[in-house]
PLY file of the C-alpha trace (Angstrom):
ply
format ascii 1.0
element vertex 131
property float x
property float y
property float z
element edge 130
property int vertex1
property int vertex2
end_header
-25.34 90.36 -15.24
-23.47 89.64 -11.99
-25.29 86.30 -11.61
-24.13 85.22 -15.08
-20.56 86.10 -14.17
-20.75 84.04 -10.95
-22.33 81.14 -12.84
-19.49 81.19 -15.38
-16.96 81.39 -12.56
-18.52 78.35 -10.85
-18.61 76.44 -14.12
-14.91 77.17 -14.67
-14.18 76.11 -11.09
-15.92 72.76 -11.58
-14.00 72.20 -14.82
-10.63 72.95 -13.20
-11.12 71.04 -9.95
-9.56 67.55 -10.09
-12.18 64.81 -10.22
-9.99 62.53 -8.11
-7.60 63.04 -5.20
-5.26 60.58 -3.54
-5.54 60.94 0.23
-3.41 58.69 2.43
-3.09 56.14 -0.37
-6.79 55.99 -1.18
-8.34 57.49 -4.33
-11.22 59.82 -3.55
-13.80 61.10 -6.03
-14.73 64.79 -6.01
-18.30 65.47 -7.15
-20.32 68.61 -7.68
-23.94 68.22 -6.57
-26.75 70.73 -6.98
-28.13 70.20 -3.50
-27.00 68.51 -0.30
-30.48 67.55 0.91
-29.27 65.50 3.89
-26.92 68.29 4.96
-29.16 71.37 4.90
-27.10 74.51 5.30
-23.91 72.66 4.43
-21.84 73.24 1.30
-19.97 69.93 1.42
-20.03 66.32 2.52
-17.40 63.60 2.99
-18.29 59.92 2.69
-15.52 57.72 4.04
-17.30 54.52 2.96
-17.54 55.66 -0.65
-14.26 57.66 -0.66
-16.23 60.59 -2.03
-16.27 64.31 -1.38
-19.30 66.22 -2.60
-19.68 69.97 -2.75
-22.25 72.46 -3.95
-21.85 75.95 -5.35
-25.16 77.26 -3.97
-26.42 78.14 -0.53
-29.66 76.74 0.90
-31.67 79.47 -0.89
-30.08 78.66 -4.25
-27.79 81.71 -4.33
-24.25 81.21 -5.67
-21.57 80.79 -3.03
-18.45 82.93 -3.14
-15.45 81.25 -4.72
-13.52 81.45 -1.42
-16.34 79.59 0.35
-16.28 76.80 -2.24
-12.50 76.42 -1.96
-12.72 76.47 1.84
-15.39 73.75 1.63
-13.16 71.51 -0.48
-10.26 71.88 1.99
-12.64 71.31 4.92
-13.91 68.07 3.39
-10.34 66.95 2.62
-9.50 67.47 6.30
-12.50 65.24 7.15
-11.18 62.61 4.74
-7.74 62.72 6.35
-9.02 62.66 9.91
-11.49 59.84 9.28
-8.99 57.74 7.31
-6.30 58.26 9.94
-8.76 57.69 12.80
-7.89 60.97 14.50
-11.29 61.46 16.14
-11.37 65.22 15.61
-14.44 67.20 16.60
-16.20 69.34 13.97
-14.85 72.50 15.59
-11.29 71.18 15.16
-11.95 70.28 11.51
-13.37 73.79 10.97
-10.26 75.36 12.47
-7.82 73.18 10.53
-9.71 73.50 7.25
-10.05 77.25 7.52
-6.45 77.62 8.64
-5.12 75.50 5.77
-7.24 77.36 3.22
-5.95 80.69 4.53
-2.37 79.39 4.46
-2.72 78.24 0.85
-4.58 81.36 -0.32
-2.27 83.84 1.41
1.01 82.10 0.53
1.05 81.10 -3.15
4.87 81.06 -3.07
4.75 78.30 -0.46
2.44 76.24 -2.67
4.72 76.79 -5.66
7.72 75.72 -3.56
5.94 72.60 -2.33
5.11 71.66 -5.94
8.63 72.30 -7.29
10.35 69.71 -9.42
12.58 67.32 -7.54
9.93 64.95 -6.27
7.74 62.78 -8.45
4.18 63.96 -8.87
1.65 61.30 -7.93
-1.14 60.77 -10.44
-4.31 59.68 -8.57
-5.53 57.97 -11.77
-2.42 55.76 -12.04
-2.67 52.65 -9.79
1.15 52.28 -9.88
1.64 55.58 -8.00
0 1
1 2
2 3
3 4
4 5
5 6
6 7
7 8
8 9
9 10
10 11
11 12
12 13
13 14
14 15
15 16
16 17
17 18
18 19
19 20
20 21
21 22
22 23
23 24
24 25
25 26
26 27
27 28
28 29
29 30
30 31
31 32
32 33
33 34
34 35
35 36
36 37
37 38
38 39
39 40
40 41
41 42
42 43
43 44
44 45
45 46
46 47
47 48
48 49
49 50
50 51
51 52
52 53
53 54
54 55
55 56
56 57
57 58
58 59
59 60
60 61
61 62
62 63
63 64
64 65
65 66
66 67
67 68
68 69
69 70
70 71
71 72
72 73
73 74
74 75
75 76
76 77
77 78
78 79
79 80
80 81
81 82
82 83
83 84
84 85
85 86
86 87
87 88
88 89
89 90
90 91
91 92
92 93
93 94
94 95
95 96
96 97
97 98
98 99
99 100
100 101
101 102
102 103
103 104
104 105
105 106
106 107
107 108
108 109
109 110
110 111
111 112
112 113
113 114
114 115
115 116
116 117
117 118
118 119
119 120
120 121
121 122
122 123
123 124
124 125
125 126
126 127
127 128
128 129
129 130
């Protein structure tokens, strides 16, 4: 029964996650993949050339990942997208620290996120080429 609940949770997560993000003026596609064959043991991948972030919801044994791990993975890959696009030359350890730190900041401070998203500034639609 617990596996069904996690599967439903992951399905809901995939449905709610935006399919596109605008990162430093470039539109990136977010894709769920069943397996990251080239990245064994990894739960995400960032392709700067294709402006694509891929993530999985299963570990290398096929077990469902915790929701926090999936969210952390998305933030981690977004940090890769930012650092590669901006040419920052960060090491993986630095990306791990920034990604994990940002995820913790967002998760532990929902009032900050709400404040950042308050009305007063236009919301950019990554689907709209005018934005």
